[in-house]
C-alpha atoms as an extended CHARMM CRD file, in Angstrom:
* protein
*
        94  EXT
         1         1  MET       CA              0.6400000000       24.6880000000       17.3100000000  PROA      1               0.0000000000
         2         2  GLU       CA             -3.0480000000       23.5880000000       16.3510000000  PROA      2               0.0000000000
         3         3  ILE       CA             -2.9520000000       22.0700000000       12.9460000000  PROA      3               0.0000000000
         4         4  LYS       CA             -6.3760000000       21.1140000000       11.0770000000  PROA      4               0.0000000000
         5         5  ASP       CA             -7.8280000000       19.7590000000        7.9360000000  PROA      5               0.0000000000
         6         6  ASN       CA            -10.4330000000       22.0530000000        6.7200000000  PROA      6               0.0000000000
         7         7  PRO       CA            -11.9700000000       20.1070000000        4.0920000000  PROA      7               0.0000000000
         8         8  ASP       CA            -14.4860000000       23.1430000000        3.4520000000  PROA      8               0.0000000000
         9         9  LYS       CA            -11.7810000000       25.5840000000        2.3620000000  PROA      9               0.0000000000
        10        10  ASN       CA             -9.2220000000       22.6820000000        0.7720000000  PROA      10              0.0000000000
        11        11  ARG       CA             -6.2000000000       23.4770000000        2.6460000000  PROA      11              0.0000000000
        12        12  PHE       CA             -4.4600000000       22.5800000000        6.0350000000  PROA      12              0.0000000000
        13        13  GLU       CA             -4.2800000000       25.3660000000        8.2530000000  PROA      13              0.0000000000
        14        14  THR       CA             -3.2250000000       27.0460000000       11.9230000000  PROA      14              0.0000000000
        15        15  THR       CA             -3.9140000000       29.8590000000       13.2820000000  PROA      15              0.0000000000
        16        16  GLN       CA             -1.3720000000       32.0130000000       15.4110000000  PROA      16              0.0000000000
        17        17  ASP       CA             -1.1010000000       35.3940000000       16.6700000000  PROA      17              0.0000000000
        18        18  GLY       CA             -4.9570000000       36.0520000000       15.0150000000  PROA      18              0.0000000000
        19        19  LEU       CA             -2.9810000000       35.4970000000       11.5640000000  PROA      19              0.0000000000
        20        20  THR       CA             -3.7010000000       31.7840000000        9.4100000000  PROA      20              0.0000000000
        21        21  ALA       CA             -1.0150000000       30.2550000000        7.5780000000  PROA      21              0.0000000000
        22        22  PHE       CA             -1.9610000000       27.1090000000        5.3310000000  PROA      22              0.0000000000
        23        23  ILE       CA             -1.5850000000       24.7580000000        2.4960000000  PROA      23              0.0000000000
        24        24  GLU       CA             -4.1510000000       24.5170000000       -0.4170000000  PROA      24              0.0000000000
        25        25  TYR       CA             -4.7430000000       21.0650000000       -1.7300000000  PROA      25              0.0000000000
        26        26  LYS       CA             -7.4780000000       19.9950000000       -4.3230000000  PROA      26              0.0000000000
        27        27  LEU       CA             -8.4070000000       16.1100000000       -3.6710000000  PROA      27              0.0000000000
        28        28  GLN       CA             -9.6540000000       14.0310000000       -6.1730000000  PROA      28              0.0000000000
        29        29  PRO       CA            -10.5340000000        9.8810000000       -5.3520000000  PROA      29              0.0000000000
        30        30  GLY       CA             -7.5700000000        8.8820000000       -4.1070000000  PROA      30              0.0000000000
        31        31  VAL       CA             -4.9000000000       11.5770000000       -5.1880000000  PROA      31              0.0000000000
        32        32  ILE       CA             -4.1600000000       14.8140000000       -3.0550000000  PROA      32              0.0000000000
        33        33  THR       CA             -2.4760000000       17.6040000000       -5.0280000000  PROA      33              0.0000000000
        34        34  VAL       CA             -0.3510000000       20.1530000000       -2.9670000000  PROA      34              0.0000000000
        35        35  LEU       CA             -0.9140000000       23.2720000000       -4.7060000000  PROA      35              0.0000000000
        36        36  HSD       CA              0.1700000000       26.1130000000       -2.7810000000  PROA      36              0.0000000000
        37        37  THR       CA              1.7870000000       26.9400000000        0.7890000000  PROA      37              0.0000000000
        38        38  GLU       CA              1.4740000000       30.3950000000        2.5080000000  PROA      38              0.0000000000
        39        39  VAL       CA              2.6860000000       32.0800000000        5.7030000000  PROA      39              0.0000000000
        40        40  PRO       CA              2.3030000000       35.5370000000        6.4030000000  PROA      40              0.0000000000
        41        41  LYS       CA              5.4030000000       37.3210000000        6.8800000000  PROA      41              0.0000000000
        42        42  GLU       CA              4.6990000000       38.1250000000       10.4060000000  PROA      42              0.0000000000
        43        43  LEU       CA              4.5490000000       34.4310000000       11.7490000000  PROA      43              0.0000000000
        44        44  GLU       CA              7.9180000000       33.4280000000        9.4360000000  PROA      44              0.0000000000
        45        45  GLY       CA             10.6070000000       31.6120000000       11.1280000000  PROA      45              0.0000000000
        46        46  ARG       CA              8.8550000000       29.8220000000       13.8840000000  PROA      46              0.0000000000
        47        47  GLY       CA              8.8040000000       26.8490000000       12.1220000000  PROA      47              0.0000000000
        48        48  ILE       CA              4.9630000000       26.4140000000       10.9250000000  PROA      48              0.0000000000
        49        49  ALA       CA              5.4100000000       25.7890000000        7.3970000000  PROA      49              0.0000000000
        50        50  SER       CA              7.3480000000       22.7330000000        8.2820000000  PROA      50              0.0000000000
        51        51  ALA       CA              5.0740000000       21.4190000000       10.8970000000  PROA      51              0.0000000000
        52        52  MET       CA              2.4380000000       22.0840000000        8.6280000000  PROA      52              0.0000000000
        53        53  THR       CA              3.7620000000       19.8630000000        6.1530000000  PROA      53              0.0000000000
        54        54  ARG       CA              4.7850000000       17.2720000000        8.6430000000  PROA      54              0.0000000000
        55        55  TYR       CA              1.2250000000       17.1940000000        9.8760000000  PROA      55              0.0000000000
        56        56  ALA       CA             -0.0370000000       17.2260000000        6.0630000000  PROA      56              0.0000000000
        57        57  LEU       CA              2.1570000000       14.0800000000        5.0470000000  PROA      57              0.0000000000
        58        58  VAL       CA              0.9580000000       12.1360000000        7.7690000000  PROA      58              0.0000000000
        59        59  SER       CA             -2.3520000000       12.8090000000        7.2350000000  PROA      59              0.0000000000
        60        60  ILE       CA             -1.8320000000       11.8140000000        3.8590000000  PROA      60              0.0000000000
        61        61  ALA       CA             -0.4700000000        8.4200000000        4.6040000000  PROA      61              0.0000000000
        62        62  ALA       CA             -3.3530000000        7.9410000000        7.0360000000  PROA      62              0.0000000000
        63        63  ARG       CA             -5.8180000000        8.3830000000        4.3840000000  PROA      63              0.0000000000
        64        64  ASN       CA             -3.6820000000        6.4130000000        1.5230000000  PROA      64              0.0000000000
        65        65  LEU       CA             -3.6230000000        8.9150000000       -0.8630000000  PROA      65              0.0000000000
        66        66  ALA       CA             -1.1920000000        9.4610000000       -3.6220000000  PROA      66              0.0000000000
        67        67  LEU       CA              0.9150000000       12.3610000000       -3.2770000000  PROA      67              0.0000000000
        68        68  VAL       CA              1.3070000000       15.1630000000       -6.1390000000  PROA      68              0.0000000000
        69        69  PRO       CA              3.4420000000       17.6980000000       -4.9460000000  PROA      69              0.0000000000
        70        70  LEU       CA              3.2210000000       20.9750000000       -7.1230000000  PROA      70              0.0000000000
        71        71  CYS       CA              3.9280000000       23.3490000000       -4.4460000000  PROA      71              0.0000000000
        72        72  PRO       CA              7.5610000000       24.5450000000       -4.3770000000  PROA      72              0.0000000000
        73        73  TYR       CA              7.6900000000       24.2230000000       -0.3650000000  PROA      73              0.0000000000
        74        74  MET       CA              6.6090000000       20.5920000000        0.0500000000  PROA      74              0.0000000000
        75        75  ARG       CA              9.0370000000       19.6380000000       -2.8410000000  PROA      75              0.0000000000
        76        76  GLY       CA             11.7750000000       20.9170000000       -1.1560000000  PROA      76              0.0000000000
        77        77  TYR       CA             10.2150000000       19.0490000000        2.4250000000  PROA      77              0.0000000000
        78        78  LEU       CA              9.9290000000       16.0620000000        0.7410000000  PROA      78              0.0000000000
        79        79  LYS       CA             14.0090000000       16.0210000000       -1.0960000000  PROA      79              0.0000000000
        80        80  LYS       CA             14.9590000000       16.7060000000        2.5300000000  PROA      80              0.0000000000
        81        81  HSD       CA             12.8470000000       13.7930000000        4.3110000000  PROA      81              0.0000000000
        82        82  PRO       CA             12.6640000000       11.0370000000        1.8940000000  PROA      82              0.0000000000
        83        83  GLU       CA             10.7530000000        8.7200000000        4.3010000000  PROA      83              0.0000000000
        84        84  TYR       CA              7.6240000000       10.1740000000        2.7280000000  PROA      84              0.0000000000
        85        85  GLN       CA              8.9160000000       10.5480000000       -0.4710000000  PROA      85              0.0000000000
        86        86  TYR       CA              6.9560000000        6.3760000000       -0.7840000000  PROA      86              0.0000000000
        87        87  LEU       CA              3.6150000000        8.8600000000       -0.8400000000  PROA      87              0.0000000000
        88        88  ILE       CA              4.3940000000       10.5590000000       -4.3880000000  PROA      88              0.0000000000
        89        89  ARG       CA              2.7820000000        9.3400000000       -7.2600000000  PROA      89              0.0000000000
        90        90  SER       CA              4.6900000000        7.0080000000       -9.2310000000  PROA      90              0.0000000000
        91        91  ASN       CA              4.9240000000        9.2270000000      -12.4930000000  PROA      91              0.0000000000
        92        92  ILE       CA              6.4490000000       12.2510000000      -10.0840000000  PROA      92              0.0000000000
        93        93  ARG       CA              9.9780000000       13.3580000000      -10.2000000000  PROA      93              0.0000000000
        94        94  LEU       CA             10.9790000000       15.8050000000       -7.4570000000  PROA      94              0.0000000000
């Protein structure tokens, strides 16, 4: 699955079967706030949200950004994958 950052739309995204799933974010100097994850119903159950989240977290780490995870899916993923919790801005609690 090809996942990419689309900075013009402020989201990480992938298109499968003509439908686009995405993780919406807001970027500020040194900080990325993840707002929302959306996967069309027709694409659910394929691990797309998980793959996009992993891609987003690796990208965030590579860009040395602090993470503010407002998205419930992202917060749940981070609870299950503590190896990425170091990215979270220090004043955020999961």
